C-alpha atoms as a printed R data frame, in Angstrom:
    type eleno elety resid chain resno       x       y       z
1   ATOM     1    CA   MET     A     1   6.143   6.550   4.033
2   ATOM     2    CA   GLY     A     2   7.097   5.024   0.747
3   ATOM     3    CA   ARG     A     3   9.472   7.881  -0.151
4   ATOM     4    CA   ASP     A     4  11.966  10.155   1.540
5   ATOM     5    CA   THR     A     5  10.393  13.512   2.438
6   ATOM     6    CA   SER     A     6  13.623  15.295   3.373
7   ATOM     7    CA   GLU     A     7  13.971  17.295   0.183
8   ATOM     8    CA   GLY     A     8  11.536  19.626  -1.537
9   ATOM     9    CA   PRO     A     9  11.614  20.965  -5.073
10  ATOM    10    CA   THR     A    10  13.475  24.103  -6.045
11  ATOM    11    CA   VAL     A    11  10.678  25.172  -8.370
12  ATOM    12    CA   MET     A    12   7.255  23.526  -8.481
13  ATOM    13    CA   THR     A    13   5.495  24.125 -11.756
14  ATOM    14    CA   ARG     A    14   2.875  21.475 -12.594
15  ATOM    15    CA   ARG     A    15  -0.665  20.738 -11.572
16  ATOM    16    CA   GLY     A    16  -1.298  17.298 -10.189
17  ATOM    17    CA   VAL     A    17  -3.856  15.171  -8.365
18  ATOM    18    CA   LEU     A    18  -3.322  13.664  -4.898
19  ATOM    19    CA   LEU     A    19  -5.654  10.746  -4.224
20  ATOM    20    CA   ASP     A    20  -6.607   9.108  -0.963
21  ATOM    21    CA   ARG     A    21  -6.637   5.313  -1.239
22  ATOM    22    CA   ASP     A    22  -9.258   3.605   0.960
23  ATOM    23    CA   GLY     A    23 -12.738   4.932   0.274
24  ATOM    24    CA   THR     A    24 -11.575   6.766  -2.841
25  ATOM    25    CA   ILE     A    25  -9.885   4.209  -5.115
26  ATOM    26    CA   ILE     A    26 -10.676   0.985  -3.281
27  ATOM    27    CA   VAL     A    27 -13.476   0.040  -0.893
28  ATOM    28    CA   ASP     A    28 -12.726   0.980   2.716
29  ATOM    29    CA   THR     A    29 -13.428  -2.098   4.833
30  ATOM    30    CA   GLY     A    30 -11.653  -0.754   7.903
31  ATOM    31    CA   TYR     A    31  -8.005  -1.692   7.472
32  ATOM    32    CA   VAL     A    32  -7.043  -3.034   4.054
33  ATOM    33    CA   GLY     A    33  -3.776  -4.855   4.632
34  ATOM    34    CA   ALA     A    34  -4.021  -7.875   2.360
35  ATOM    35    CA   VAL     A    35  -4.293  -8.302  -1.397
36  ATOM    36    CA   GLN     A    36  -7.442 -10.418  -1.071
37  ATOM    37    CA   ASP     A    37  -9.184  -7.492   0.633
38  ATOM    38    CA   VAL     A    38  -8.610  -5.074  -2.270
39  ATOM    39    CA   VAL     A    39 -11.838  -4.231  -4.101
40  ATOM    40    CA   PHE     A    40 -11.725  -1.347  -6.563
41  ATOM    41    CA   ILE     A    41 -14.615   1.113  -6.477
42  ATOM    42    CA   ASP     A    42 -16.559   1.046  -9.728
43  ATOM    43    CA   GLY     A    43 -15.107   3.454 -12.263
44  ATOM    44    CA   ALA     A    44 -12.049   4.341 -10.164
45  ATOM    45    CA   ILE     A    45  -9.455   2.799 -12.454
46  ATOM    46    CA   GLU     A    46 -11.037   4.345 -15.538
47  ATOM    47    CA   ALA     A    47 -11.073   7.724 -13.765
48  ATOM    48    CA   ILE     A    48  -7.341   7.516 -13.069
49  ATOM    49    CA   ALA     A    49  -6.756   6.564 -16.712
50  ATOM    50    CA   ARG     A    50  -8.549   9.764 -17.752
51  ATOM    51    CA   LEU     A    51  -6.158  11.799 -15.611
52  ATOM    52    CA   ASN     A    52  -3.243   9.938 -17.186
53  ATOM    53    CA   ALA     A    53  -4.577  10.662 -20.658
54  ATOM    54    CA   VAL     A    54  -4.407  14.442 -20.206
55  ATOM    55    CA   GLY     A    55  -0.973  14.314 -18.602
56  ATOM    56    CA   LEU     A    56  -1.955  15.186 -15.013
57  ATOM    57    CA   PRO     A    57   0.461  13.512 -12.556
58  ATOM    58    CA   VAL     A    58  -1.272  11.294 -10.003
59  ATOM    59    CA   ALA     A    59  -0.019  10.468  -6.514
60  ATOM    60    CA   VAL     A    60  -1.622   8.341  -3.818
61  ATOM    61    CA   VAL     A    61  -1.326   9.686  -0.259
62  ATOM    62    CA   THR     A    62  -2.744   7.323   2.338
63  ATOM    63    CA   ASN     A    63  -2.674   6.966   6.125
64  ATOM    64    CA   GLN     A    64  -1.904   3.358   7.043
65  ATOM    65    CA   ALA     A    65  -2.297   3.298  10.812
66  ATOM    66    CA   GLY     A    66  -2.902  -0.437  10.594
67  ATOM    67    CA   VAL     A    67   0.882  -0.836  10.673
68  ATOM    68    CA   ALA     A    68   1.182   1.069  13.949
69  ATOM    69    CA   ARG     A    69  -1.798  -0.836  15.352
70  ATOM    70    CA   GLY     A    70  -0.161  -4.195  14.563
71  ATOM    71    CA   MET     A    71  -2.824  -5.284  12.058
72  ATOM    72    CA   TYR     A    72  -0.347  -5.711   9.214
73  ATOM    73    CA   GLU     A    73   3.244  -4.853   8.340
74  ATOM    74    CA   LEU     A    74   5.017  -2.508   5.951
75  ATOM    75    CA   ALA     A    75   5.593  -5.374   3.558
76  ATOM    76    CA   ASP     A    76   1.828  -5.951   3.391
77  ATOM    77    CA   VAL     A    77   1.237  -2.329   2.393
78  ATOM    78    CA   GLU     A    78   3.815  -2.694  -0.358
79  ATOM    79    CA   LEU     A    79   2.153  -5.900  -1.591
80  ATOM    80    CA   VAL     A    80  -1.250  -4.206  -1.699
81  ATOM    81    CA   HIS     A    81   0.221  -1.373  -3.743
82  ATOM    82    CA   LYS     A    82   2.016  -3.793  -6.050
83  ATOM    83    CA   HIS     A    83  -1.296  -5.542  -6.657
84  ATOM    84    CA   MET     A    84  -3.043  -2.239  -7.306
85  ATOM    85    CA   VAL     A    85  -0.343  -1.216  -9.784
86  ATOM    86    CA   ALA     A    86  -0.939  -4.428 -11.734
87  ATOM    87    CA   GLU     A    87  -4.723  -4.016 -11.726
88  ATOM    88    CA   LEU     A    88  -4.450  -0.398 -12.849
89  ATOM    89    CA   ALA     A    89  -2.112  -1.386 -15.675
90  ATOM    90    CA   ARG     A    90  -4.599  -3.971 -16.953
91  ATOM    91    CA   LEU     A    91  -6.960  -1.102 -17.828
92  ATOM    92    CA   GLY     A    92  -4.267   1.274 -19.051
93  ATOM    93    CA   ALA     A    93  -3.966   3.393 -15.894
94  ATOM    94    CA   HIS     A    94  -1.097   4.185 -13.563
95  ATOM    95    CA   VAL     A    95  -0.179   6.114 -10.411
96  ATOM    96    CA   ASP     A    96   2.997   8.171 -10.702
97  ATOM    97    CA   ALA     A    97   3.983   8.043  -7.021
98  ATOM    98    CA   TRP     A    98   2.781   6.217  -3.906
99  ATOM    99    CA   PHE     A    99   3.083   7.615  -0.377
100 ATOM   100    CA   TYR     A   100   1.841   6.140   2.872
101 ATOM   101    CA   CYS     A   101   2.201   6.964   6.563
102 ATOM   102    CA   PRO     A   102   2.410   3.960   8.923
103 ATOM   103    CA   TYR     A   103   2.551   6.032  12.118
104 ATOM   104    CA   HIS     A   104  -0.107   6.704  14.734
105 ATOM   105    CA   PRO     A   105   0.347   8.078  18.279
106 ATOM   106    CA   ASP     A   106  -1.953   5.384  19.676
107 ATOM   107    CA   GLY     A   107  -0.136   2.531  17.966
108 ATOM   108    CA   VAL     A   108   0.929  -0.650  19.731
109 ATOM   109    CA   VAL     A   109   4.018  -1.317  17.603
110 ATOM   110    CA   ALA     A   110   6.764   0.709  19.256
111 ATOM   111    CA   ALA     A   111   8.570   1.635  16.051
112 ATOM   112    CA   PHE     A   112   5.447   3.295  14.641
113 ATOM   113    CA   ALA     A   113   3.695   4.554  17.777
114 ATOM   114    CA   ARG     A   114   4.261   8.280  17.383
115 ATOM   115    CA   THR     A   115   2.940  11.397  15.750
116 ATOM   116    CA   SER     A   116   4.206  12.177  12.270
117 ATOM   117    CA   ALA     A   117   4.253  15.208   9.976
118 ATOM   118    CA   ASP     A   118   3.358  12.748   7.204
119 ATOM   119    CA   ARG     A   119   0.062  11.635   8.709
120 ATOM   120    CA   LYS     A   120  -2.851  13.444   7.080
121 ATOM   121    CA   PRO     A   121  -3.988  16.154   7.593
122 ATOM   122    CA   ALA     A   122  -0.358  17.146   8.193
123 ATOM   123    CA   PRO     A   123   1.272  18.169   4.891
124 ATOM   124    CA   GLY     A   124   4.273  15.811   4.796
125 ATOM   125    CA   MET     A   125   3.072  13.423   2.101
126 ATOM   126    CA   ALA     A   126   1.723  16.248  -0.073
127 ATOM   127    CA   VAL     A   127   5.039  18.096   0.165
128 ATOM   128    CA   ALA     A   128   6.882  14.894  -0.714
129 ATOM   129    CA   ALA     A   129   4.619  14.365  -3.719
130 ATOM   130    CA   ALA     A   130   5.288  17.923  -4.860
131 ATOM   131    CA   GLY     A   131   9.010  17.281  -4.662
132 ATOM   132    CA   ALA     A   132   8.847  13.976  -6.484
133 ATOM   133    CA   LEU     A   133   6.547  15.119  -9.278
134 ATOM   134    CA   ASP     A   134   7.447  18.828  -9.550
135 ATOM   135    CA   LEU     A   135   3.949  19.939  -8.507
136 ATOM   136    CA   ASP     A   136   2.575  23.339  -7.627
137 ATOM   137    CA   LEU     A   137   0.299  22.294  -4.776
138 ATOM   138    CA   THR     A   138  -1.668  25.552  -4.897
139 ATOM   139    CA   ALA     A   139  -2.714  24.654  -8.457
140 ATOM   140    CA   SER     A   140  -3.401  20.981  -7.688
141 ATOM   141    CA   TRP     A   141  -6.269  18.851  -6.369
142 ATOM   142    CA   VAL     A   142  -6.678  16.590  -3.324
143 ATOM   143    CA   VAL     A   143  -9.424  13.976  -3.566
144 ATOM   144    CA   GLY     A   144 -10.526  11.879  -0.600
145 ATOM   145    CA   ASP     A   145 -13.469  10.654   1.446
146 ATOM   146    CA   SER     A   146 -12.720  12.140   4.860
147 ATOM   147    CA   ASP     A   147 -12.226  15.413   6.689
148 ATOM   148    CA   CYS     A   148  -8.489  14.790   6.955
149 ATOM   149    CA   ASP     A   149  -8.226  14.799   3.152
150 ATOM   150    CA   VAL     A   150 -10.065  18.111   2.962
151 ATOM   151    CA   ASP     A   151  -7.866  19.540   5.716
152 ATOM   152    CA   LEU     A   152  -4.749  18.326   3.930
153 ATOM   153    CA   ALA     A   153  -5.825  20.273   0.841
154 ATOM   154    CA   ARG     A   154  -6.376  23.334   2.960
155 ATOM   155    CA   ALA     A   155  -2.986  22.955   4.648
156 ATOM   156    CA   VAL     A   156  -1.138  23.119   1.323
157 ATOM   157    CA   GLY     A   157  -3.471  25.483  -0.544
158 ATOM   158    CA   ALA     A   158  -4.804  22.825  -2.923
159 ATOM   159    CA   ARG     A   159  -8.330  22.320  -4.267
160 ATOM   160    CA   ALA     A   160 -10.299  19.850  -2.120
161 ATOM   161    CA   ILE     A   161 -12.857  17.439  -3.583
162 ATOM   162    CA   ARG     A   162 -14.580  15.032  -1.229
163 ATOM   163    CA   VAL     A   163 -16.088  11.775  -2.481
164 ATOM   164    CA   GLY     A   164 -18.715   9.632  -0.807
165 ATOM   165    CA   ASP     A   165 -22.004  10.141   0.971
166 ATOM   166    CA   GLY     A   166 -21.724  13.882   1.564
167 ATOM   167    CA   ARG     A   167 -21.198  13.881   5.336
168 ATOM   168    CA   ALA     A   168 -18.474  16.530   5.038
169 ATOM   169    CA   ASP     A   169 -18.117  19.213   7.663
170 ATOM   170    CA   ARG     A   170 -19.893  22.202   6.138
171 ATOM   171    CA   GLY     A   171 -17.259  24.524   7.574
172 ATOM   172    CA   ARG     A   172 -14.701  23.050   5.207
173 ATOM   173    CA   ASP     A   173 -14.149  24.386   1.714
174 ATOM   174    CA   ALA     A   174 -14.755  21.393  -0.537
175 ATOM   175    CA   ASP     A   175 -17.170  20.115  -3.152
176 ATOM   176    CA   THR     A   176 -18.705  16.725  -2.389
177 ATOM   177    CA   VAL     A   177 -19.341  14.340  -5.269
178 ATOM   178    CA   ALA     A   178 -20.435  10.748  -5.542
179 ATOM   179    CA   ASP     A   179 -17.165   9.065  -6.443
180 ATOM   180    CA   LEU     A   180 -13.751   9.414  -8.045
181 ATOM   181    CA   ALA     A   181 -15.235   9.397 -11.532
182 ATOM   182    CA   ALA     A   182 -17.318  12.471 -10.685
183 ATOM   183    CA   ALA     A   183 -14.316  14.105  -9.049
184 ATOM   184    CA   VAL     A   184 -12.314  13.621 -12.227
185 ATOM   185    CA   ASP     A   185 -15.128  15.261 -14.207
186 ATOM   186    CA   LEU     A   186 -14.637  18.369 -12.057
187 ATOM   187    CA   ILE     A   187 -10.852  18.226 -12.281
188 ATOM   188    CA   LEU     A   188 -10.805  17.930 -16.062
189 ATOM   189    CA   ALA     A   189 -13.260  20.816 -16.419
190 ATOM   190    CA   GLU     A   190 -11.161  23.030 -14.127
191 ATOM   191    CA   ASN     A   191  -7.937  21.946 -15.796
192 ATOM   192    CA   THR     A   192  -9.340  22.921 -19.188
193 ATOM   193    CA   ALA     A   193 -10.485  26.281 -17.846
194 ATOM   194    CA   GLY     A   194  -6.909  26.957 -16.827
195 ATOM   195    CA   SER     A   195  -7.623  29.186 -13.815
196 ATOM   196    CA   VAL     A   196  -6.990  28.360 -10.155
197 ATOM   197    CA   PRO     A   197  -9.904  29.983  -8.287
198 ATOM   198    CA   TRP     A   198  -9.003  28.062  -5.140
199 ATOM   199    CA   ALA     A   199  -5.515  29.609  -4.968
200 ATOM   200    CA   VAL     A   200  -4.633  30.844  -1.496
201 ATOM   201    CA   ALA     A   201  -6.150  34.257  -0.795
202 ATOM   202    CA   ALA     A   202  -4.972  36.807   1.710
203 ATOM   203    CA   PHE     A   203  -6.121  36.040   5.257
204 ATOM   204    CA   PRO     A   204  -8.544  37.216   6.583
205 ATOM   205    CA   ALA     A   205 -10.831  37.373   3.572
206 ATOM   206    CA   HIS     A   206 -13.893  38.540   5.525
207 ATOM   207    CA   LYS     A   207 -14.915  39.983   8.875
208 ATOM   208    CA   TYR     A   208 -15.130  37.673  11.904
209 ATOM   209    CA   ARG     A   209 -17.447  38.345  14.850
210 ATOM   210    CA   ASP     A   210 -16.178  35.515  17.057
211 ATOM   211    CA   ALA     A   211 -12.582  35.453  18.325
212 ATOM   212    CA   GLY     A   212 -12.658  31.680  18.686
213 ATOM   213    CA   CYS     A   213 -13.527  31.184  15.025
214 ATOM   214    CA   PHE     A   214 -10.861  33.685  14.025
215 ATOM   215    CA   ALA     A   215  -8.320  31.833  16.174
216 ATOM   216    CA   ALA     A   216  -9.173  28.525  14.530
217 ATOM   217    CA   GLU     A   217  -8.869  29.987  11.040
218 ATOM   218    CA   TYR     A   218  -5.646  31.806  11.954
219 ATOM   219    CA   SER     A   219  -4.167  28.544  13.247
220 ATOM   220    CA   SER     A   220  -5.151  26.772  10.037
221 ATOM   221    CA   GLU     A   221  -3.545  29.509   7.943
222 ATOM   222    CA   LEU     A   222  -0.359  29.290  10.009
223 ATOM   223    CA   ALA     A   223  -0.210  25.509   9.574
224 ATOM   224    CA   ARG     A   224  -0.851  25.843   5.847
225 ATOM   225    CA   ALA     A   225   1.832  28.519   5.514
226 ATOM   226    CA   MET     A   226   4.430  26.413   7.347
227 ATOM   227    CA   GLY     A   227   3.536  23.494   5.102
228 ATOM   228    CA   THR     A   228   4.515  25.460   1.997
229 ATOM   229    CA   VAL     A   229   8.211  25.370   2.952
230 ATOM   230    CA   PRO     A   230   9.910  22.347   1.351
231 ATOM   231    CA   ALA     A   231  11.437  20.187   4.083
232 ATOM   232    CA   GLY     A   232  14.788  20.185   2.312
233 ATOM   233    CA   ARG     A   233  15.130  23.926   2.855
234 ATOM   234    CA   PHE     A   234  15.220  23.391   6.618
235 ATOM   235    CA   GLU     A   235  17.865  20.715   6.189
236 ATOM   236    CA   SER     A   236  19.990  23.023   4.020
237 ATOM   237    CA   ALA     A   237  19.667  25.937   6.456
238 ATOM   238    CA   ALA     A   238  20.447  23.721   9.455
239 ATOM   239    CA   ARG     A   239  23.519  22.372   7.677
240 ATOM   240    CA   ILE     A   240  24.830  25.898   7.010
241 ATOM   241    CA   LEU     A   241  24.331  26.906  10.655
242 ATOM   242    CA   ASP     A   242  25.751  23.717  12.152
243 ATOM   243    CA   ARG     A   243  28.897  23.911  10.034
244 ATOM   244    CA   ALA     A   244  29.339  27.587  10.891
245 ATOM   245    CA   TYR     A   245  29.044  26.849  14.606
246 ATOM   246    CA   GLN     A   246  31.431  23.919  14.297
247 ATOM   247    CA   ARG     A   247  34.180  25.972  12.644
248 ATOM   248    CA   GLY     A   248  33.731  28.944  14.970
249 ATOM   249    CA   ALA     A   249  32.342  31.293  12.326
250 ATOM   250    CA   THR     A   250  30.054  34.160  13.292
251 ATOM   251    CA   VAL     A   251  26.370  33.981  12.398
252 ATOM   252    CA   PHE     A   252  24.735  37.386  12.008
253 ATOM   253    CA   SER     A   253  21.002  38.069  11.982
254 ATOM   254    CA   CYS     A   254  19.002  41.113  10.933
255 ATOM   255    CA   GLY     A   255  15.479  42.356  10.317
256 ATOM   256    CA   ASN     A   256  13.193  45.361  10.575
257 ATOM   257    CA   GLY     A   257  10.207  45.877  12.875
258 ATOM   258    CA   GLY     A   258   8.721  42.551  13.937
259 ATOM   259    CA   SER     A   259  11.462  40.818  11.972
260 ATOM   260    CA   ALA     A   260  14.038  42.678  14.112
261 ATOM   261    CA   SER     A   261  12.567  41.017  17.208
262 ATOM   262    CA   ILE     A   262  12.960  37.629  15.524
263 ATOM   263    CA   ALA     A   263  16.562  38.481  14.609
264 ATOM   264    CA   ASN     A   264  17.260  39.462  18.223
265 ATOM   265    CA   HIS     A   265  15.527  36.335  19.529
266 ATOM   266    CA   PHE     A   266  17.648  34.328  17.079
267 ATOM   267    CA   GLN     A   267  20.745  35.458  18.987
268 ATOM   268    CA   CYS     A   268  19.195  34.314  22.280
269 ATOM   269    CA   ASP     A   269  18.140  30.827  21.176
270 ATOM   270    CA   HIS     A   270  21.172  30.149  18.990
271 ATOM   271    CA   VAL     A   271  23.574  31.040  21.824
272 ATOM   272    CA   LYS     A   272  21.913  30.158  25.136
273 ATOM   273    CA   GLY     A   273  19.521  27.577  23.725
274 ATOM   274    CA   VAL     A   274  21.992  25.718  21.506
275 ATOM   275    CA   ARG     A   275  24.668  25.708  24.206
276 ATOM   276    CA   ASN     A   276  22.351  24.079  26.779
277 ATOM   277    CA   GLY     A   277  23.311  20.413  26.994
278 ATOM   278    CA   THR     A   278  25.834  20.568  24.140
279 ATOM   279    CA   GLY     A   279  28.578  22.891  25.361
280 ATOM   280    CA   LEU     A   280  28.699  24.316  21.839
281 ATOM   281    CA   LEU     A   281  30.063  27.883  22.023
282 ATOM   282    CA   THR     A   282  28.271  29.594  19.181
283 ATOM   283    CA   ARG     A   283  29.142  33.058  17.877
284 ATOM   284    CA   VAL     A   284  25.885  34.852  17.032
285 ATOM   285    CA   GLN     A   285  25.324  38.584  16.657
286 ATOM   286    CA   SER     A   286  22.122  40.467  15.822
287 ATOM   287    CA   LEU     A   287  22.659  43.534  13.654
288 ATOM   288    CA   SER     A   288  19.244  44.866  14.733
289 ATOM   289    CA   THR     A   289  19.848  45.186  18.451
290 ATOM   290    CA   ASN     A   290  22.208  48.182  18.960
291 ATOM   291    CA   VAL     A   291  20.139  51.362  18.709
292 ATOM   292    CA   GLU     A   292  23.205  53.615  18.928
293 ATOM   293    CA   ILE     A   293  24.996  52.179  15.887
294 ATOM   294    CA   LEU     A   294  21.731  51.744  13.978
295 ATOM   295    CA   THR     A   295  20.708  55.365  14.392
296 ATOM   296    CA   ALA     A   296  24.213  56.669  13.734
297 ATOM   297    CA   ILE     A   297  24.460  54.828  10.430
298 ATOM   298    CA   ALA     A   298  20.875  55.688   9.486
299 ATOM   299    CA   ASN     A   299  21.383  59.367  10.269
300 ATOM   300    CA   ASP     A   300  24.731  59.774   8.497
301 ATOM   301    CA   ASN     A   301  24.634  57.157   5.732
302 ATOM   302    CA   GLY     A   302  20.967  56.300   5.205
303 ATOM   303    CA   TYR     A   303  18.742  53.610   6.681
304 ATOM   304    CA   GLU     A   304  19.311  51.353   3.687
305 ATOM   305    CA   ASN     A   305  22.925  50.923   4.878
306 ATOM   306    CA   VAL     A   306  22.367  49.968   8.528
307 ATOM   307    CA   PHE     A   307  23.112  46.269   8.019
308 ATOM   308    CA   ASP     A   308  25.705  46.027   5.269
309 ATOM   309    CA   TYR     A   309  27.731  48.834   6.937
310 ATOM   310    CA   GLN     A   310  28.019  46.706  10.085
311 ATOM   311    CA   LEU     A   311  28.854  43.602   8.072
312 ATOM   312    CA   GLN     A   312  31.712  45.423   6.393
313 ATOM   313    CA   SER     A   313  33.316  45.896   9.816
314 ATOM   314    CA   HIS     A   314  32.451  42.572  11.453
315 ATOM   315    CA   ALA     A   315  31.907  39.842   8.853
316 ATOM   316    CA   ARG     A   316  34.606  37.684   7.312
317 ATOM   317    CA   PRO     A   317  34.510  35.077   4.509
318 ATOM   318    CA   GLY     A   318  32.930  31.895   5.875
319 ATOM   319    CA   ASP     A   319  30.547  33.721   8.190
320 ATOM   320    CA   VAL     A   320  26.753  33.447   7.787
321 ATOM   321    CA   LEU     A   321  23.897  35.947   7.683
322 ATOM   322    CA   VAL     A   322  20.285  35.084   8.543
323 ATOM   323    CA   ALA     A   323  18.068  37.827   7.078
324 ATOM   324    CA   VAL     A   324  14.432  38.019   8.184
325 ATOM   325    CA   SER     A   325  12.057  40.005   5.975
326 ATOM   326    CA   SER     A   326   8.357  39.377   5.438
327 ATOM   327    CA   SER     A   327   8.336  41.218   2.113
328 ATOM   328    CA   GLY     A   328  11.893  40.371   1.067
329 ATOM   329    CA   ARG     A   329  12.068  43.847  -0.451
330 ATOM   330    CA   SER     A   330  13.496  46.017   2.350
331 ATOM   331    CA   PRO     A   331  16.468  47.920   0.848
332 ATOM   332    CA   ASN     A   332  18.699  47.320   3.876
333 ATOM   333    CA   ILE     A   333  18.006  43.565   3.735
334 ATOM   334    CA   VAL     A   334  18.635  43.419  -0.008
335 ATOM   335    CA   ARG     A   335  21.894  45.398   0.316
336 ATOM   336    CA   ALA     A   336  23.089  43.103   3.112
337 ATOM   337    CA   LEU     A   337  22.391  39.984   1.051
338 ATOM   338    CA   GLU     A   338  24.109  41.488  -1.984
339 ATOM   339    CA   TRP     A   339  27.174  42.359   0.104
340 ATOM   340    CA   CYS     A   340  27.291  38.830   1.492
341 ATOM   341    CA   ARG     A   341  27.092  37.310  -1.981
342 ATOM   342    CA   GLU     A   342  30.074  39.416  -3.068
343 ATOM   343    CA   ASN     A   343  32.123  38.635   0.048
344 ATOM   344    CA   ALA     A   344  31.851  34.848   0.507
345 ATOM   345    CA   VAL     A   345  29.302  35.021   3.333
346 ATOM   346    CA   GLU     A   346  26.566  32.379   3.106
347 ATOM   347    CA   THR     A   347  23.005  33.548   3.695
348 ATOM   348    CA   VAL     A   348  19.640  32.205   4.835
349 ATOM   349    CA   ALA     A   349  16.591  34.366   4.051
350 ATOM   350    CA   LEU     A   350  13.242  34.006   5.818
351 ATOM   351    CA   THR     A   351  10.618  35.633   3.590
352 ATOM   352    CA   GLY     A   352   6.867  35.795   2.911
353 ATOM   353    CA   PHE     A   353   4.428  37.296   0.390
354 ATOM   354    CA   THR     A   354   6.229  36.933  -2.992
355 ATOM   355    CA   GLY     A   355   9.651  36.766  -1.356
356 ATOM   356    CA   GLY     A   356  11.023  39.790  -3.222
357 ATOM   357    CA   PRO     A   357  14.711  40.015  -4.184
358 ATOM   358    CA   ALA     A   358  15.763  38.417  -0.878
359 ATOM   359    CA   ARG     A   359  14.255  35.109  -1.952
360 ATOM   360    CA   GLU     A   360  16.539  34.980  -4.978
361 ATOM   361    CA   LEU     A   361  19.701  36.416  -3.405
362 ATOM   362    CA   ALA     A   362  19.970  34.024  -0.448
363 ATOM   363    CA   THR     A   363  22.043  30.859  -0.427
364 ATOM   364    CA   VAL     A   364  19.014  29.132   1.116
365 ATOM   365    CA   SER     A   365  15.523  30.614   0.947
366 ATOM   366    CA   ILE     A   366  12.951  29.621   3.555
367 ATOM   367    CA   HIS     A   367   9.912  31.159   1.917
368 ATOM   368    CA   VAL     A   368   6.569  31.116   3.741
369 ATOM   369    CA   ASP     A   369   3.737  31.378   1.227
370 ATOM   370    CA   SER     A   370   1.260  33.664   2.979
371 ATOM   371    CA   GLY     A   371  -0.084  37.185   2.581
372 ATOM   372    CA   ASN     A   372  -0.602  37.954   6.272
373 ATOM   373    CA   TYR     A   373   2.171  39.720   8.214
374 ATOM   374    CA   GLY     A   374   1.262  38.123  11.532
375 ATOM   375    CA   VAL     A   375   1.172  34.617  10.071
376 ATOM   376    CA   ILE     A   376   4.474  35.145   8.266
377 ATOM   377    CA   GLU     A   377   6.197  36.490  11.369
378 ATOM   378    CA   ASP     A   378   4.810  33.658  13.521
379 ATOM   379    CA   ALA     A   379   6.087  31.167  10.952
380 ATOM   380    CA   HIS     A   380   9.506  32.838  10.880
381 ATOM   381    CA   GLN     A   381   9.656  32.666  14.675
382 ATOM   382    CA   ALA     A   382   8.864  28.953  14.477
383 ATOM   383    CA   CYS     A   383  11.583  28.507  11.840
384 ATOM   384    CA   MET     A   384  14.086  30.264  14.108
385 ATOM   385    CA   HIS     A   385  13.153  28.000  17.020
386 ATOM   386    CA   LEU     A   386  13.133  24.743  15.082
387 ATOM   387    CA   LEU     A   387  16.562  25.432  13.559
388 ATOM   388    CA   ALA     A   388  18.019  26.102  17.022
389 ATOM   389    CA   GLN     A   389  16.433  22.999  18.499
390 ATOM   390    CA   TYR     A   390  17.444  20.794  15.583
391 ATOM   391    CA   VAL     A   391  21.104  21.874  15.783
392 ATOM   392    CA   ARG     A   392  21.014  21.380  19.548
393 ATOM   393    CA   GLN     A   393  19.506  17.897  19.537
394 ATOM   394    CA   ALA     A   394  21.768  16.789  16.672
395 ATOM   395    CA   ARG     A   395  24.732  17.099  19.049
396 ATOM   396    CA   MET     A   396  23.131  15.131  21.877
397 ATOM   397    CA   SER     A   397  22.672  11.429  22.552
398 ATOM   398    CA   ASP     A   398  19.248   9.814  22.286
399 ATOM   399    CA   ASP     A   399  19.109   9.507  26.070
400 ATOM   400    CA   ASP     A   400  20.033  13.158  26.589
401 ATOM   401    CA   VAL     A   401  17.416  14.310  24.081
402 ATOM   402    CA   SER     A   402  14.703  12.321  25.829
403 ATOM   403    CA   THR     A   403  15.540  13.808  29.249
404 ATOM   404    CA   GLN     A   404  16.134  17.453  28.269
405 ATOM   405    CA   VAL     A   405  13.531  20.193  28.118
406 ATOM   406    CA   PHE     A   406  13.518  21.935  24.744
């Protein structure tokens, strides 16, 4: 990619437009890897200028598997984009940020022959664009000529507009228009209206009579929800955990109901899993696992105190709490986070829905933007696993990583 995708924005506030390149802005002749092959689609530059004129940020997000396939090099992609920048400028237009993914699992160039979270329809480039341009993806548009562009929009909750000959999969939620100029007509009309009717709705929105279809839609919602977490939040959370483990601090976890099972599983993977192949002796304790102390505190002091009461006895400055709460509003979670803030204990909150107070109280908030409990809990479980595996592999050699089972 043309930019680092490791960090996401703290607050994303603006609408923007993410444009595919080949088949949307320039003619798709297969693999466009040379300046002499660049032919702008009629009206495309003027359409981008219209977006510029109303202040809508514009980013290009393009798969460039030609690099992985050995058809051209990274430098050629950069030259094509430099040429496009100059041609756009001649007619008073500009692109605010350029992103491309040179990876493909079937590539022949070893350095680029792999899967990538940046390759559309995966959300990496869209998330990077949001971070670079301060975009609210759920209030933005994705315009492209292929199913992967439509699926990218769906993955991040954006509005999808497909350009071209109308061969879109009818199961996908997108309008199909002739070209970028027509797409911009739609965008400007919707931007003026001010509403975001395509904003992510609660899943499921209707009754399903086929479990296979439901499974496919559920999987899409889970992927979209995971894609709403800025990548930098994972890096920040992993850094807090790794440093805690390195200095011998205790990491506590807690949650209610399904979130309690994730908190308990956290102890398993962040002790047994992290230790495997690293020798790292982590100190992890779930506050949700001991029914005797939980019920004693709940019975005598109130259920809202079951976590912070334990922390008062066990936690010390420099320790860490991982709080798992789909709503982010559970009183015992909020009290625990408040106690940690007042007692020099760093916190990571895994939340969903609106995030509640937990989203604001935590040192690092990993907020999954979904309105479905199952999806949120599945995403939180994935977050728990990926943090354990990242910390583990970070302490191993390349050879050890490639030979271990994770």
